[in-house]
BADRENFI-161382 format. One line per 5 residues: number of its first residue (from 1); for each residue x, y, z of C-alpha. Coordinates in Angstrom, 2 decimals. Layout:
<recs>
NUM) X,Y,Z | ...
</recs>
This chain:
<recs>
1) 95.53,114.67,90.48 | 93.68,115.38,93.71 | 95.44,115.18,97.07 | 93.48,114.52,100.25 | 94.97,114.87,103.72
6) 93.26,112.69,106.35 | 94.03,112.78,110.04 | 92.78,112.54,113.59 | 91.54,115.68,115.30 | 92.62,118.76,113.39
11) 95.78,117.17,112.01 | 94.74,117.39,108.35 | 93.56,120.99,108.40 | 96.61,121.94,110.47 | 98.93,120.47,107.85
16) 97.00,122.19,105.05 | 97.32,125.50,106.90 | 101.08,124.98,107.25 | 101.44,123.97,103.61 | 99.60,127.06,102.40
21) 101.64,129.29,104.72 | 104.79,128.03,103.00 | 103.75,127.68,99.34 | 100.42,129.49,99.02 | 96.91,128.31,98.24
26) 96.70,124.75,96.91 | 93.58,124.20,94.81 | 94.23,120.46,94.34 | 94.76,119.68,98.04 | 91.90,119.11,100.46
31) 91.99,118.33,104.18 | 89.47,116.15,106.01 | 89.67,115.94,109.79 | 88.39,112.87,111.61 | 86.83,114.40,114.70
36) 85.65,112.76,117.94 | 82.04,113.34,116.94 | 82.39,111.46,113.62 | 81.89,107.83,112.72 | 84.08,106.01,110.20
41) 81.09,106.02,107.81 | 80.86,109.82,108.05 | 84.56,110.07,107.28 | 84.13,107.83,104.26 | 81.23,109.96,103.02
46) 83.38,113.10,103.26 | 86.19,111.34,101.37 | 83.77,110.18,98.69 | 82.44,113.71,98.16 | 85.97,115.14,98.01
51) 87.16,112.76,95.29 | 84.01,111.85,93.37 | 85.02,113.46,90.04 | 88.73,112.64,90.18 | 90.57,110.01,88.12
56) 93.71,109.97,90.29 | 93.75,110.58,94.03 | 96.60,110.54,96.52 | 95.41,110.20,100.11 | 97.95,111.01,102.81
61) 97.03,109.73,106.28 | 98.52,110.53,109.65 | 98.75,107.06,111.16 | 99.14,103.55,109.80 | 96.22,101.46,111.05
66) 94.20,104.42,112.29 | 90.60,104.96,111.26 | 91.45,107.52,108.54 | 93.97,105.11,106.98 | 91.71,102.06,107.24
71) 88.75,103.98,105.85 | 90.70,105.35,102.88 | 92.42,102.04,102.16 | 89.12,100.14,102.15 | 87.58,102.78,99.88
76) 90.55,102.56,97.50 | 90.27,98.77,97.31 | 86.59,99.03,96.37 | 87.14,101.78,93.80 | 86.86,100.61,90.21
81) 86.85,103.86,88.23 | 89.58,105.73,90.10 | 93.24,105.19,90.83 | 93.65,105.87,94.53 | 96.92,105.56,96.45
86) 96.81,105.73,100.24 | 100.03,106.51,102.11 | 100.43,106.64,105.89 | 102.94,108.55,108.01 | 101.96,111.98,106.72
91) 104.35,114.77,107.59 | 104.97,118.27,106.28 | 108.03,117.28,104.23 | 105.91,114.67,102.42 | 103.10,117.13,101.80
96) 105.50,119.75,100.43 | 107.02,117.16,98.09 | 103.57,116.35,96.76 | 102.52,119.99,96.39 | 105.71,121.07,94.65
101) 106.63,118.11,92.51 | 104.15,115.27,92.18 | 101.45,115.32,89.53 | 100.79,111.61,89.01 | 100.58,108.32,90.88
106) 103.47,106.51,89.24 | 105.43,104.10,91.41 | 108.40,106.46,91.10 | 106.37,109.44,92.34 | 104.99,107.52,95.33
111) 108.49,106.28,96.20 | 109.76,109.87,96.05 | 106.96,111.02,98.39 | 107.81,108.30,100.92 | 111.55,108.99,100.66
116) 110.91,112.68,101.28 | 108.92,111.87,104.40 | 111.65,109.61,105.72 | 114.53,111.97,104.91 | 112.88,114.71,106.95
121) 113.12,112.61,110.10 | 116.45,113.25,111.80 | 117.68,114.32,115.21 | 119.51,117.62,115.55 | 122.49,115.70,116.93
126) 122.70,113.60,113.77 | 122.29,116.67,111.61 | 124.99,118.68,113.37 | 127.38,115.72,113.48 | 126.98,115.36,109.72
131) 127.63,119.06,109.26 | 130.74,118.92,111.48 | 132.12,115.88,109.64 | 131.47,117.49,106.28 | 133.24,120.65,107.44
136) 136.23,118.59,108.69 | 136.43,116.74,105.39 | 136.58,120.07,103.53 | 139.25,121.48,105.89 | 141.62,118.49,105.56
141) 143.36,120.01,102.55 | 146.43,122.20,102.60 | 144.39,125.25,101.74 | 145.51,128.06,99.51
</recs>
């Protein structure tokens, strides 16, 4: 399965750089930046080249409704010989989930990718309040 990161500016290559810093080189992941100087057609051409020999492709996009998302979604709808899933809201937690544990486009795998992205969104206040409450729950006993 091929994974393509699409984003505005240098978002996609930035995420790929971060991913590879954490888990090493990823041969099955490619980043395509949508730059100011590009047209949507040029973006689509780059996507087409990146995935032309692939049966299954997961495209992660930075922004719902943005040009990278709309371009990839339209391409996926037209594709007859490939299974292409396009998911918006790309974040590093999502990308790590894909790199470390997703090798197919099953509904379960896509749901896990989306859940991973959502679970990584939390405020520090919420996180520390959870930790404090968990610690209090553990200290409620009589001890040894």
